[in-house]
DOLO-934691 format. One line per 8 residues: number of its first residue (from 1); their letters; for each residue x, y, z of N, C-alpha, C, O, CB. Coordinates in Angstrom, 3 decimals, m for minus. Glycine has a CB too. Layout:
NUM	A	X Y Z X Y Z X Y Z X Y Z X Y Z  ...
//
This chain:
1	MKLELLFA	86.180 115.340 100.275 87.080 114.724 101.242 88.371 114.328 100.528 88.337 113.734 99.451 86.414 113.486 101.921  89.488 114.656 101.128 90.789 114.311 100.571 91.277 113.018 101.226 91.687 113.002 102.387 91.816 115.470 100.781  91.220 111.943 100.449 91.606 110.648 100.997 93.081 110.569 101.344 93.475 109.797 102.218 91.264 109.562 100.025  93.898 111.364 100.666 95.320 111.307 100.984 95.591 111.716 102.430 96.591 111.304 103.018 96.104 112.201 100.036  94.688 112.537 103.009 94.853 112.908 104.415 94.630 111.710 105.342 95.232 111.622 106.412 93.886 114.039 104.780  93.752 110.784 104.915 93.527 109.579 105.709 94.764 108.693 105.751 94.991 107.963 106.717 92.350 108.797 105.152  95.556 108.769 104.690 96.731 107.913 104.591 98.039 108.681 104.767 99.114 108.185 104.430 96.735 107.207 103.261  97.931 109.906 105.302 99.136 110.706 105.540 100.078 109.913 106.441 99.667 109.396 107.479 98.782 112.093 106.184
9	ESFDTFKV	101.317 109.824 106.045 102.381 109.132 106.775 102.212 107.613 106.804 103.026 106.925 107.420 102.442 109.651 108.184  101.182 107.073 106.158 100.994 105.622 106.132 102.056 104.922 105.300 102.250 103.713 105.430 99.621 105.284 105.591  102.738 105.664 104.455 103.755 105.078 103.598 105.150 105.581 103.959 106.058 105.586 103.127 103.451 105.384 102.140  105.305 106.008 105.224 106.601 106.430 105.725 107.462 105.189 105.928 107.005 104.208 106.516 106.458 107.241 107.049  108.682 105.221 105.456 109.578 104.071 105.594 110.618 104.276 106.698 111.485 103.424 106.891 110.282 103.801 104.271  110.543 105.368 107.407 111.432 105.635 108.536 112.905 105.474 108.174 113.725 105.048 108.987 111.091 104.717 109.685  113.214 105.831 106.918 114.589 105.845 106.411 115.278 104.487 106.469 116.507 104.428 106.509 115.399 106.837 107.184  114.512 103.391 106.474 115.160 102.074 106.589 116.048 101.751 105.399 116.987 100.966 105.529 114.112 100.992 106.738
17	FDKLNAQQ	115.770 102.340 104.242 116.581 102.039 103.065 117.634 103.111 102.785 118.471 102.940 101.899 115.689 101.877 101.856  117.597 104.210 103.532 118.581 105.264 103.338 119.942 104.764 103.835 120.059 104.273 104.958 118.155 106.572 104.082  120.941 104.892 103.006 122.318 104.506 103.337 122.478 103.004 103.587 123.465 102.582 104.188 122.780 105.269 104.559  121.523 102.199 103.135 121.618 100.750 103.277 122.689 100.228 102.327 122.703 100.582 101.148 120.248 100.069 102.995  123.584 99.389 102.836 124.601 98.818 101.960 124.329 97.331 101.741 123.491 96.734 102.418 126.012 99.029 102.551  125.042 96.752 100.797 124.805 95.363 100.400 125.025 94.404 101.564 124.297 93.420 101.697 125.714 94.983 99.236  126.006 94.674 102.398 126.253 93.795 103.550 125.058 93.821 104.503 124.580 92.770 104.930 127.546 94.220 104.297  124.582 95.007 104.833 123.437 95.116 105.727 122.198 94.466 105.125 121.443 93.793 105.827 123.156 96.576 106.049
25	ASITTNNS	121.988 94.665 103.832 120.801 94.119 103.167 120.814 92.607 103.126 119.759 91.986 102.990 120.692 94.661 101.762  121.980 92.001 103.238 122.120 90.549 103.128 122.044 89.827 104.471 122.019 88.597 104.513 123.423 90.219 102.461  122.010 90.571 105.548 122.003 89.964 106.889 120.674 89.263 107.163 119.604 89.753 106.802 122.267 91.037 107.969  120.772 88.124 107.801 119.589 87.497 108.397 119.886 87.348 109.884 121.037 87.165 110.279 119.248 86.094 107.721  118.866 87.425 110.687 119.049 87.283 112.131 118.541 85.917 112.565 117.863 85.220 111.810 118.313 88.415 112.904  118.880 85.548 113.790 118.416 84.269 114.324 116.911 84.153 114.199 116.171 85.088 114.506 118.838 84.108 115.785  116.477 83.009 113.750 115.048 82.703 113.602 114.322 83.600 112.609 113.091 83.620 112.581 114.374 82.809 114.931  115.060 84.335 111.801 114.452 85.147 110.755 114.829 84.533 109.414 116.001 84.549 109.035 114.912 86.647 110.846
33	PKSIWQIL	113.863 83.999 108.701 114.191 83.277 107.471 114.519 84.175 106.280 114.994 83.677 105.259 113.056 82.390 107.108  114.282 85.464 106.380 114.459 86.358 105.232 115.464 87.459 105.546 115.618 87.880 106.692 113.115 86.976 104.821  116.135 87.907 104.507 117.048 89.040 104.632 116.308 90.317 104.220 115.212 90.262 103.663 118.332 88.828 103.756  116.917 91.449 104.501 116.340 92.728 104.084 116.259 92.780 102.561 115.285 93.295 102.013 117.178 93.920 104.629  117.255 92.260 101.882 117.250 92.185 100.422 116.017 91.428 99.932 115.350 91.874 98.998 118.537 91.505 99.910  115.713 90.304 100.544 114.545 89.528 100.133 113.254 90.275 100.437 112.317 90.245 99.639 114.539 88.167 100.826  113.197 90.942 101.580 112.003 91.711 101.938 111.807 92.854 100.939 110.687 93.097 100.490 112.117 92.265 103.388  112.883 93.550 100.592 112.794 94.647 99.625 112.245 94.144 98.292 111.345 94.762 97.723 114.175 95.302 99.420
41	NHLIIWQD	112.766 93.050 97.796 112.297 92.503 96.521 110.852 92.030 96.611 110.078 92.206 95.670 113.192 91.348 96.079  110.491 91.437 97.729 109.097 91.030 97.962 108.179 92.248 97.910 107.131 92.215 97.264 108.955 90.307 99.329  108.575 93.322 98.591 107.761 94.541 98.592 107.588 95.090 97.176 106.490 95.501 96.801 108.397 95.608 99.496  108.647 95.099 96.402 108.568 95.611 95.031 107.595 94.786 94.198 106.751 95.345 93.497 109.955 95.609 94.375  107.705 93.481 94.268 106.808 92.611 93.494 105.366 92.794 93.947 104.464 92.932 93.120 107.225 91.130 93.637  105.149 92.796 95.243 103.789 92.928 95.779 103.194 94.292 95.453 102.026 94.388 95.073 103.790 92.711 97.296  103.987 95.335 95.598 103.494 96.677 95.316 103.218 96.862 93.833 102.245 97.524 93.473 104.493 97.720 95.796  104.044 96.298 92.964 103.755 96.351 91.523 102.378 95.756 91.249 101.564 96.333 90.527 104.844 95.592 90.711
49	YQIKKLTN	102.143 94.617 91.829 100.866 93.920 91.660 99.697 94.780 92.159 98.694 94.931 91.461 100.890 92.572 92.410  99.825 95.327 93.337 98.755 96.130 93.925 98.545 97.444 93.163 97.408 97.887 93.000 99.069 96.422 95.391  99.620 98.060 92.702 99.498 99.298 91.925 98.754 99.027 90.623 97.926 99.833 90.198 100.893 99.902 91.632  99.044 97.906 89.999 98.314 97.542 88.781 96.824 97.393 89.076 95.990 97.842 88.289 98.872 96.234 88.183  96.489 96.776 90.186 95.077 96.656 90.559 94.466 98.028 90.826 93.337 98.307 90.421 94.923 95.760 91.799  95.216 98.870 91.504 94.740 100.207 91.851 94.502 101.068 90.617 93.599 101.905 90.604 95.733 100.890 92.768  95.311 100.863 89.582 95.196 101.657 88.360 94.414 100.924 87.269 94.429 101.323 86.104 96.581 102.019 87.846  93.739 99.860 87.659 92.880 99.079 86.755 93.622 98.517 85.549 93.067 98.443 84.453 91.740 99.934 86.275
57	QETQEIQE	94.856 98.127 85.749 95.621 97.469 84.692 95.397 95.960 84.775 95.140 95.408 85.845 97.138 97.810 84.806  95.500 95.313 83.621 95.408 93.858 83.591 96.566 93.281 84.388 97.715 93.689 84.217 95.416 93.321 82.130  96.263 92.353 85.238 97.312 91.692 86.000 96.848 90.311 86.410 95.664 90.082 86.657 97.703 92.520 87.234  97.787 89.406 86.478 97.472 88.060 86.942 97.621 88.022 88.448 98.487 88.683 89.021 98.384 87.000 86.267  96.758 87.234 89.081 96.876 87.048 90.524 98.250 86.464 90.839 98.759 85.623 90.098 95.744 86.126 91.065  98.832 86.904 91.919 100.097 86.311 92.350 99.892 85.678 93.715 99.058 86.114 94.508 101.239 87.373 92.393  100.647 84.678 93.958 100.645 84.022 95.260 101.767 84.623 96.106 102.811 85.002 95.576 100.818 82.472 95.114  101.558 84.709 97.382 102.554 85.280 98.299 103.929 84.638 98.085 104.937 85.340 98.010 102.105 85.093 99.767
65	IDSWSIEK	103.968 83.351 97.989 105.237 82.629 97.848 105.979 83.040 96.577 107.209 82.996 96.538 104.987 81.117 97.839  105.249 83.433 95.549 105.872 83.824 94.286 106.585 85.179 94.369 107.328 85.543 93.457 104.824 83.868 93.196  106.365 85.908 95.434 106.939 87.242 95.544 108.217 87.276 96.390 108.727 88.350 96.709 105.919 88.182 96.131  108.717 86.120 96.743 109.933 86.071 97.554 111.117 85.612 96.721 111.053 84.596 96.028 109.743 85.141 98.757  112.177 86.362 96.799 113.413 86.013 96.110 114.114 84.900 96.885 114.095 84.887 98.116 114.341 87.256 95.959  114.723 83.980 96.170 115.444 82.918 96.867 116.849 83.357 97.270 117.480 82.717 98.111 115.522 81.676 95.993  117.341 84.435 96.682 118.668 84.942 97.027 118.605 85.687 98.350 117.847 86.647 98.488 119.216 85.864 95.913  119.394 85.252 99.322 119.395 85.950 100.608 120.258 87.197 100.572 120.012 88.154 101.307 119.879 85.026 101.707
73	GVVDQDLL	121.271 87.184 99.716 122.193 88.300 99.714 122.315 88.983 98.372 122.028 88.411 97.321 123.524 87.844 100.149  122.746 90.217 98.444 123.030 90.996 97.241 124.492 91.422 97.341 124.923 91.939 98.371 122.058 92.249 97.096  125.239 91.208 96.287 126.656 91.547 96.331 126.964 92.831 95.569 128.087 93.333 95.619 127.478 90.409 95.769  125.988 93.350 94.879 126.188 94.515 94.025 125.442 95.721 94.600 124.211 95.744 94.606 125.713 94.220 92.582  126.178 96.712 95.078 125.564 97.902 95.654 124.726 98.649 94.630 123.683 99.207 94.969 126.629 98.822 96.221  125.175 98.663 93.376 124.412 99.349 92.331 123.035 98.704 92.145 122.040 99.408 91.971 125.189 99.332 91.002  122.975 97.379 92.179 121.699 96.679 92.060 120.804 97.002 93.251 119.607 97.239 93.085 121.921 95.159 91.954  121.374 97.011 94.437 120.607 97.369 95.636 120.064 98.789 95.512 118.887 99.031 95.783 121.483 97.238 96.904
81	DERILRFK	120.923 99.733 95.102 120.492 101.123 94.956 119.380 101.250 93.911 118.442 102.028 94.084 121.683 102.011 94.571  119.496 100.478 92.824 118.469 100.495 91.779 117.125 100.005 92.319 116.083 100.585 92.014 118.904 99.629 90.586  117.149 98.950 93.110 115.906 98.414 93.680 115.301 99.367 94.701 114.082 99.526 94.767 116.163 97.055 94.331  116.157 99.999 95.493 115.653 100.976 96.465 114.998 102.137 95.728 113.935 102.606 96.136 116.799 101.491 97.384  115.608 102.600 94.663 115.027 103.676 93.854 113.675 103.244 93.293 112.712 104.010 93.328 115.984 104.074 92.703  113.603 102.031 92.781 112.333 101.518 92.246 111.260 101.477 93.338 110.114 101.864 93.110 112.530 100.106 91.642  111.647 101.004 94.522 110.729 100.962 95.650 110.210 102.366 95.979 109.008 102.557 96.161 111.419 100.345 96.876  111.107 103.335 96.055 110.710 104.703 96.396 109.813 105.311 95.313 108.908 106.086 95.621 111.953 105.581 96.602
89	EQIRNVKI	110.061 104.963 94.058 109.184 105.420 92.976 107.786 104.816 93.132 106.787 105.487 92.870 109.781 105.044 91.597  107.713 103.573 93.551 106.413 102.952 93.794 105.655 103.699 94.889 104.460 103.960 94.753 106.587 101.472 94.181  106.344 104.040 95.961 105.691 104.764 97.064 105.168 106.107 96.568 104.054 106.501 96.912 106.675 104.975 98.250  105.959 106.811 95.765 105.489 108.083 95.189 104.258 107.840 94.311 103.295 108.606 94.363 106.621 108.765 94.357  104.291 106.793 93.519 103.166 106.461 92.647 101.910 106.153 93.463 100.819 106.604 93.114 103.522 105.266 91.751  102.056 105.399 94.529 100.906 105.093 95.387 100.305 106.385 95.931 99.085 106.546 95.942 101.319 104.156 96.552  101.140 107.289 96.374 100.640 108.562 96.906 99.900 109.355 95.828 98.878 109.983 96.104 101.801 109.400 97.474  100.414 109.324 94.616 99.720 109.992 93.499 98.371 109.333 93.253 97.368 110.022 93.066 100.580 109.950 92.207
97	QISKISTN	98.341 108.020 93.251 97.084 107.300 93.011 96.067 107.578 94.119 94.870 107.691 93.853 97.346 105.788 92.906  96.539 107.685 95.343 95.634 108.015 96.459 95.004 109.384 96.226 93.815 109.574 96.479 96.396 107.995 97.820  95.797 110.333 95.746 95.267 111.691 95.520 94.203 111.707 94.425 93.413 112.648 94.344 96.406 112.652 95.146  94.177 110.676 93.585 93.201 110.603 92.500 91.904 109.902 92.903 90.915 109.949 92.171 93.809 109.890 91.323  91.911 109.262 94.055 90.701 108.557 94.490 89.649 109.578 94.900 89.925 110.509 95.657 91.008 107.583 95.667  88.456 109.386 94.393 87.365 110.312 94.661 86.181 109.561 95.266 85.920 108.406 94.932 86.942 111.044 93.370  85.490 110.230 96.142 84.296 109.617 96.731 83.194 109.435 95.702 82.209 108.745 95.965 83.785 110.462 97.889  83.346 110.041 94.544 82.359 109.900 93.475 82.598 108.661 92.608 81.765 108.327 91.764 82.370 111.139 92.604
105	QNNIEKNV	83.713 107.986 92.806 84.037 106.811 91.989 83.157 105.625 92.366 82.762 105.457 93.519 85.519 106.438 92.148  82.869 104.822 91.375 82.110 103.604 91.629 82.910 102.577 92.420 82.350 101.808 93.202 81.655 103.000 90.325  84.210 102.571 92.211 85.051 101.552 92.822 85.851 102.068 94.021 86.937 101.562 94.307 85.991 100.997 91.793  85.329 103.053 94.708 86.076 103.655 95.811 86.403 102.628 96.899 87.507 102.642 97.444 85.282 104.815 96.410  85.467 101.749 97.219 85.715 100.759 98.268 86.879 99.855 97.892 87.748 99.568 98.715 84.458 99.920 98.526  86.886 99.408 96.630 87.960 98.537 96.154 89.298 99.265 96.254 90.276 98.694 96.738 87.695 98.083 94.696  89.353 100.502 95.808 90.606 101.254 95.813 91.085 101.570 97.223 92.279 101.463 97.505 90.441 102.538 95.032  90.191 101.952 98.097 90.590 102.235 99.473 91.084 100.955 100.148 92.031 100.994 100.934 89.412 102.847 100.269
113	KIVQDLSV	90.459 99.844 99.850 90.900 98.550 100.402 92.309 98.213 99.910 93.135 97.743 100.692 89.910 97.417 100.005  92.591 98.443 98.642 93.931 98.191 98.101 94.963 99.077 98.805 96.034 98.606 99.188 93.958 98.444 96.570  94.638 100.349 98.970 95.555 101.272 99.640 95.757 100.853 101.095 96.875 100.900 101.606 95.022 102.721 99.566  94.695 100.451 101.748 94.800 99.973 103.129 95.703 98.740 103.190 96.574 98.648 104.055 93.397 99.645 103.705  95.498 97.804 102.283 96.333 96.602 102.245 97.798 96.951 102.003 98.690 96.395 102.644 95.837 95.644 101.157  98.038 97.877 101.072 99.409 98.315 100.801 100.052 98.913 102.057 101.205 98.622 102.377 99.425 99.347 99.654  99.298 99.739 102.750 99.810 100.415 103.935 100.125 99.430 105.063 101.193 99.498 105.671 98.806 101.451 104.415  99.210 98.535 105.334 99.411 97.563 106.408 100.567 96.625 106.069 101.403 96.326 106.922 98.121 96.754 106.656
121	HLSFHIGE	100.607 96.170 104.835 101.661 95.271 104.386 103.030 95.939 104.505 103.982 95.339 105.004 101.406 94.830 102.938  103.119 97.178 104.045 104.367 97.920 104.137 104.779 98.099 105.596 105.944 97.910 105.944 104.231 99.283 103.447  103.836 98.460 106.436 104.119 98.679 107.847 104.692 97.426 108.508 105.645 97.508 109.283 102.856 99.119 108.572  104.116 96.285 108.203 104.591 95.021 108.757 106.055 94.787 108.387 106.882 94.482 109.245 103.722 93.855 108.258  106.361 94.934 107.096 107.714 94.630 106.648 108.727 95.699 107.056 109.889 95.379 107.304 107.727 94.466 105.150  108.310 96.947 107.129 109.217 97.990 107.631 109.562 97.690 109.089 110.708 97.861 109.505 108.572 99.413 107.496  108.575 97.245 109.860 108.834 96.849 111.249 109.850 95.720 111.344 110.726 95.734 112.209 107.540 96.427 111.922  109.728 94.739 110.449 110.708 93.650 110.413 112.108 94.190 110.154 113.068 93.812 110.825 110.331 92.622 109.337
129	IVLMMRQN	112.207 95.069 109.181 113.514 95.613 108.795 114.107 96.438 109.923 115.299 96.326 110.210 113.392 96.468 107.524  113.295 97.266 110.568 113.777 98.063 111.695 114.328 97.146 112.781 115.409 97.394 113.314 112.646 98.955 112.262  113.595 96.096 113.108 114.038 95.169 114.149 115.351 94.487 113.752 116.270 94.386 114.564 112.953 94.112 114.422  115.436 94.025 112.510 116.666 93.373 112.050 117.843 94.335 112.096 118.937 93.965 112.522 116.487 92.831 110.627  117.620 95.568 111.659 118.697 96.556 111.662 119.120 96.887 113.096 120.312 97.021 113.371 118.255 97.837 110.924  118.163 97.018 113.999 118.509 97.309 115.401 119.264 96.152 116.035 120.233 96.363 116.765 117.244 97.612 116.216  118.824 94.936 115.760 119.502 93.774 116.332 120.943 93.670 115.871 121.768 93.048 116.541 118.761 92.508 115.972  121.250 94.269 114.742 122.599 94.222 114.212 123.348 95.543 114.361 124.432 95.710 113.802 122.556 93.830 112.773
137	GFYPMPHE	122.771 96.481 115.115 123.446 97.734 115.430 123.499 98.757 114.319 124.333 99.661 114.355 124.800 97.446 115.846  122.619 98.634 113.320 122.637 99.552 112.180 121.481 100.547 112.175 121.319 101.281 111.200 122.614 98.767 110.906  120.695 100.594 113.202 119.517 101.454 113.197 119.346 102.021 114.593 119.599 101.323 115.575 118.239 100.678 112.743  118.920 103.277 114.703 118.793 103.911 116.019 117.782 103.199 116.925 116.810 102.601 116.463 118.386 105.364 115.851  118.042 103.285 118.183 117.105 102.771 119.178 115.952 103.778 119.313 116.082 104.923 118.880 117.819 102.530 120.565  114.831 103.361 119.907 113.662 104.248 119.970 113.945 105.644 120.513 113.403 106.623 120.000 112.614 103.615 120.809  114.778 105.752 121.536 115.052 107.074 122.116 115.898 107.966 121.201 116.037 109.159 121.472 115.758 106.910 123.450  116.462 107.414 120.127 117.271 108.171 119.177 116.520 108.523 117.884 117.067 109.199 117.013 118.511 107.384 118.839
145	MDIFLSTD	115.289 108.073 117.764 114.559 108.196 116.515 114.219 109.629 116.116 114.302 109.962 114.933 113.313 107.413 116.606  113.843 110.483 117.056 113.485 111.857 116.703 114.631 112.553 115.969 114.416 113.201 114.945 113.107 112.649 117.961  115.829 112.419 116.488 116.987 113.047 115.857 117.269 112.379 114.523 117.536 113.068 113.538 118.227 112.968 116.774  117.218 111.062 114.466 117.481 110.314 113.236 116.516 110.697 112.130 116.933 110.896 110.989 117.396 108.821 113.497  115.247 110.803 112.445 114.239 111.099 111.436 114.222 112.569 111.030 113.760 112.895 109.937 112.881 110.701 111.943  114.711 113.452 111.877 114.647 114.884 111.561 115.790 115.349 110.677 115.713 116.439 110.109 114.645 115.690 112.831  116.844 114.563 110.544 117.982 114.972 109.724 117.933 114.289 108.373 117.376 113.202 108.224 119.305 114.655 110.431  118.529 114.950 107.390 118.589 114.372 106.040 119.919 113.770 105.743 120.129 113.243 104.650 118.277 115.407 105.006
//
């Protein structure tokens, strides 16, 4: 059984970080305590932690609160681009790790649970980002998504 088929498209980011600029990443919306910049950094920290668990590396437990940046805005586009690249490398790494999971492994349940947690967590935050971007006019509405997602 190929487990990567179970998680096909589970790590799709719907291009939320493509062409993202520092101004957009720094926006917060009404009643939203976090910016896209903070969510991106949170995802990177959390995914680093989970990838270490998935690859059986030594890691200290982290608390959710420890994974949030206090900076709401980013003023440097190069720094934003660097973090987006790091995030995308993590997603590629997760997909590679999924392809290595075998039903013959002793720890398959643990690894599948980690991948499931990564997928659900990512989905939640991508949804937040999509909503924030739409509320600010920077992301296509649902009826425009097919065209948006099909072009590079």
